[in-house]
C-alpha positions, 0 to 999 in steps of 0.5 A, a space after each residue: 965152175 960156177 965162180 969161173 962162169 960168173 967171173 967171165 960174165 962180169 969181167 970188165 972190158 979192156 981199155 979202148 975196146 968197143 962197148 958191148 951190149 949186155 944181156 938180152 939186148 946184146 944178143 938180139 940181132 946176132 942169133 938165128 932166132 932174131 934173124 927168123 923174127 926179122 924175116 917174119 916181120 918182113 913177111 908180114 909187111 909184104 902181106 900188108 903192103 903188096 895187096 894194098 899197093 896193087 889196089 891203090 895202083 889200080 885206083 889211079 891206073 888206066 882210067 884216071 880222073 874220069 873214072 873218079 868223076 864218074 863215081 862221084 857223079 853216080 846217083 847213089 854216091 851223095 846219099 851213100 856219103 851222107 848215110 855213112 857220115 851220119 851213122 858212123 859219126 853219130 855212133 862214134 860220138 855216142 859210143 865215146 860218151 858211153 865208154 867215158 861214162 862207164 870207164 869213169 864209173 868203174 875207175 874213178 868212183 865208188 860205184 865201180 865193181 872191181 875186176 868184174 867192172 873191167 870185164 863187163 864193158 868188153 863182153 861184146 868183143 868176145 861175141 860175134 858181131 853178126 850175132 848181136 845184129 841178128 839178135 836185135 833184128 829178132 828183138 825189134 822187128 816192127 812186125 814180129 819183134 820179140 821186144 815189141 811183142 812184150 812192150 805191146 803186152 805191157 803198154 796196150 792195157 794202159 792205152 799206150 802204143 809204142 814200138 821200136 823199129 830196128 830198121 831205122 837210123 836210130 835202130 842202126 845207130 843203137 847197134 853200132 854204139 853197142 859194138 863200138 863202146 868196148 873199143 873206146 872203153 879200153 884207152 879211156 879206162 887206161 887214161 883214167 888209171 894213169 890220171 893224177 887224182 889230185 885234179 879231181 880232189 881239188 875240184 871236189 874241195 872247191 865244191 864241184 859236183 861229181 857230174 861237173 868234175 867229170 865234165 870239166 876235169 876228168 875228161 879234159 885231163 885224159 884228152 889224148 886217151 879220148 882222142 885215141 878212143 875216138 880215132 879207134 871207134 871211127 876206124 872200126 865204125 867205117 869198117 863195120 860191115 855185118 851190122 849195116 848189111 843186116 840192119 841197114 839194107 831193108 830201110 835202104 841206108 847206104 853205108 860205104 863198107 856195104 857198098 864196096 862189097 855190093 859192088 862185087 857180090 850183087 853186080 854183074 859183071 862185078 864192078 871192081 873199079 867202083 870197089 877199088 875207088 871206094 876203098 881208096 877213098 876210105 883209106 884216105 879218110 882214115 889217114 886224114 883222121 889219123 893225122 888229125 889225131 896225131 896233131 891234136 895229141 902233139 899240141 900238148 894242150 892236155 893235163 899231164 900225169 902227176 907224181 901222186 899215187 892213183 890209189 887216192 880216194 874215189 869220188 863218192 856218188 852217194 845216192 847215185 852209186 847204185 843207179 850208176 853201177 846199174 848202167 854197167 849191167 844195162 849195157 851188158 844186157 843190151 849188148 849181149 843178154 837180150 840178143 842171145 836170148 832172142 836168138 835162142 827163142 827164135 831158133 827153137 820156134 817153128 815159125 818166128 812170132 812174138 807170141 811165145 805162148 802160141 809158139 810151136 817149138 822144134 829142133 828142126 832148124 839145128 838138125 838142118 844146119 848141123 846135119 842136113 846142110 853139107 855147106 853148113 857143116 863144112 863152114 863150121 869145120 873150116 871156121 874152127 880150123 881157121 880160128 884155132 889153128 890160124 888164130 894160134 899162128 897169128 898170136 905166136 907170130 905177133 908175140 915173136 914180133 913184139 918181143 923182138 920190138 921190145 927187146 931191141 930198142 932201135 929203128 928195126 924194133 920200132 919198124 917191127 912194132 909198127 908192122 904188127 900194128 899197121 893193118 889196124 889202120 886198114 878196114 877189113 873190107 879194104 884188106 879183103 878186097 885187096 887180097 882178092 885183087 892181088 892173090 885170087 887170080 894169076 900168078 898166085 891163083 889162091 882164089 877159092 882156097 883156105 890159104 887165102 882166107 888164112 892169110 887174110 885173117 892173119 893180116 886182119 887180126 895180127 894187130 889184135 894179137 899184138 896189142 893184147 900180147 904187148 902188155 904181157 911182154 912188158 910185164 916180163 923183166 929182162 933179168 929173166 932172159 939174161 939169167 937164161 942166157 947166162 945159163 947157156 940157153 939160146 934165144 929160141 929156147 929162152 922164148 919157148 921155155 921162159 917168155 911164153 909161159 910167163 906171157 901165157 895169160 896175155 897170149 891165151 886172151 889174145 888167142 881167144 879174142 882172135 878166135 872170136 873175131 875170125 868166127 864172127 867175121 863177115 867181110 873177109 868171109 863174103 869176099 874170099 869164101 866160096 861154096 868150095 871153102 865156106 865159113 860160117 859168116 859166108 853161110 849165115 849171110 847166104 841163109 839171111 838172103 834166103 829169108 829163113 830167119 829161124 835158121 839164121 838164128 840157129 846158125 848165129 847161136 851155134 856160132 856163139 855157142 862155139 865161142 863161149 866155151 872156147 873163150 872160157 877154156 883159153 882163159 882157164 889155160 891162160 891162168 898161171 899153173 899155181 893158180 889152177 892147182 890152187 883152184 883144183 885143190 880147193 874144189 877137191 877139199 869142198 868135195 
């Protein structure tokens, strides 16, 4: 029976018969599973283009150029534009340099610390952005900041007076940089892994020092990766809302993303026209950046990857090895350890003060947030539901679309892949506003519902899930699917029984990332969340506006405390079963 089946599968085609596609590629497009996947891709495209289209039409409909002239002539416009360009531009350049240095240390020198070095620069991605921003306010507030208090204890006996004011351009740029570094690190580290090491070896043989090799050889050789990192940090920087709203409001640093939401939340009646025009401007700016990046990459003025193995010897830093290695730990300390430590200290203080010895300690803020504040309880429940269920659906849909795109190498596959990644080019603030305009009112009437939040989070974070899932799809050989098809399994069963288990590490990592980003989101939470459908970001900003900083710290730490175990569990579930079994047997043997 098996011989007959094999003979049938390998029988040559009749002369003159049309060529048939074989394996998984040949079955795609004919099965119900492929049809459903294609329909899902169309649905995702509609969810992106319909709200954005409504917003852009409104920007140019009715009020025309007079409204644009009025906006540009507003007394706050030039200051907002200046502040945004200065903060985002400076932060993007510094973040790019820091990320390039960390990637070079870990990928091309003997100061790298292996897999741990790959993880450390990405730690902020798995922590809520708002928690980092609040943490740094508690650390570097000029009046009662914990870090400033510690510096005073150390420096005042020496006759030195110094304090770091977080409510300033340097303070705001610092927290921007800490948030943006992971987004630049990912493409730059990948570029270093793919680079021909003979370029660096030739420079070292010629007598160049490590710093000169980095400046004149390594970075120019990975030009496309550097440009991709720059574009990514610019997109994320222009879209960032939680950092400037927490840190930039007090010093009156006017950032475009904050101004868009302020036009709706802090204006009566809401200035939707201003918000729409500002959002359209932001979209146009990002389009210009994208076109410029594509042209620079397409010019071909970069070194090409050679044929030599990337396993060549790394650059030896000599006495600089440990100082360079310590930069990885310094970054994690600034981006995660210190802010979380500050949240923990202030959340247990009766009143926020830098003198820990004189502090009174209490659990009252947690009791109030978790048990005495109905809005806080519902926000935690809603955020958990949206992060776990909504995030899981987002990852599953992304996996379906990416599998379809990778296995069908034609125009439809390319369109599906582009659809899954298209929202990455649109800031969260703009997408949230577009959903308000398109779906909150008639005829859909989805305002003040969890559904509109779930749809917005789905669209905002499907690019994260798609990019994280793509490497897992590419690592699965087509022969696995072909063997499943020869055995009689359909595409749906092959996807569920073969692809999903093999892709599990990447899918769980994507789920963890989407969960963390949903839980720590502010723009979507602020614009689409209400008292009837609160989420943690909505409540946290409300408590922040009330000035109850101890409760803000408690809520931010609760947010972080939720994300850490969930991420750890998802990472553990994503490990192959044989590795989990091996680890369990080793643990029982030690016991």
